[in-house]
C-alpha positions in Angstrom: 7.8 -4.5 7.7 7.4 -8.1 8.9 6.7 -10.8 6.4 6.5 -14.1 8.2 9.7 -14.8 10.0 11.6 -12.0 8.2 11.7 -8.3 9.3 12.4 -6.3 6.2 13.4 -2.7 5.8 13.1 -1.0 2.4 14.5 2.3 1.0 11.5 3.4 -1.0 10.4 5.9 -3.6 6.7 6.4 -4.2 5.4 8.5 -7.2 1.9 9.7 -7.7 1.4 9.0 -11.4 -2.2 10.0 -11.9 -5.1 11.6 -10.1 -8.6 11.9 -11.7 -10.8 14.1 -9.4 -13.9 13.5 -11.7 -13.6 9.7 -11.5 -12.3 9.8 -7.9 -9.3 7.6 -8.8 -5.5 7.8 -8.3 -2.5 5.6 -9.2 0.8 5.3 -7.4 4.1 3.6 -8.5 6.3 2.4 -5.7 9.8 0.9 -5.8 11.8 -0.3 -2.8 15.2 -1.9 -2.3 16.0 -3.8 0.8 18.3 -1.9 3.2 20.7 -4.8 3.2 20.7 -4.8 -0.6 19.2 -8.3 -0.8 15.8 -8.0 -2.5 13.3 -5.5 -3.8 9.7 -4.8 -4.2 7.9 -2.7 -6.8 4.3 -2.3 -7.6 1.5 -0.2 -9.0 -1.4 0.8 -6.6 -4.7 2.0 -8.0 -7.3 3.6 -5.7 -10.9 4.4 -6.4 -13.2 6.3 -4.0 -16.9 5.2 -3.8 -19.8 6.3 -1.7 -20.7 4.0 1.1 -23.3 4.3 3.9 -23.3 8.1 4.1 -19.5 8.2 3.8 -16.8 6.9 1.5 -14.8 3.7 0.9 -11.5 3.4 -0.9 -11.1 0.4 -3.2 -7.4 -0.6 -3.8 -5.9 -2.8 -6.5 -2.3 -3.8 -6.1 0.1 -5.3 -8.7 3.2 -6.2 -6.6 6.4 -8.0 -7.5 8.8 -9.1 -4.8 12.4 -10.4 -5.1 15.0 -11.8 -2.7 13.9 -12.8 0.9 10.6 -11.0 0.5 9.7 -13.2 -2.4 11.0 -16.3 -0.6 8.8 -15.7 2.5 6.0 -14.3 0.4 5.4 -17.6 -1.5 2.5 -18.2 0.8 -0.1 -15.9 -0.6 -1.9 -15.7 2.8 1.2 -14.2 4.3 1.4 -11.4 1.8 -2.3 -10.8 2.0 -2.1 -10.6 5.9 0.8 -8.1 5.6 -1.0 -6.1 3.0 -4.1 -6.0 5.2 -2.1 -4.7 8.2 -0.5 -2.0 6.0 -3.9 -0.9 4.6 -5.4 -0.8 8.1 -2.6 1.5 9.2 -3.2 3.6 6.1 -6.9 3.8 6.8 -6.3 4.9 10.4 -3.8 7.5 9.4 -6.2 8.8 6.7 -9.1 8.9 9.2 -7.0 10.9 11.7 -5.8 13.3 8.9 -9.4 14.0 7.7 -10.6 14.5 11.3 -7.9 17.2 11.8 -8.6 18.9 8.4 -10.6 22.1 8.4 -14.2 21.6 7.3 -14.5 17.9 8.4 
């Protein structure tokens, strides 16, 4: 992951904490430690599925805490937001491809 001038690699664990099929929501907990041992990231990610123009959209709320170089470079909020937007775009593309390959799509 690139955050400004820093290229960061994290060893991560992601846990699915809650899924509510009736409310169309889910919550993940993620923790990562920088591969070089300098810094970490942990956060909670909440997802809600809503109807949109004959399809669906996913609303995401993130509570993220960074330490080490990631926190240093991430002081500029725009930099973190840009990186998050890139990650979410990749996620959306991967999800779109997965749904297209699924039976019954």
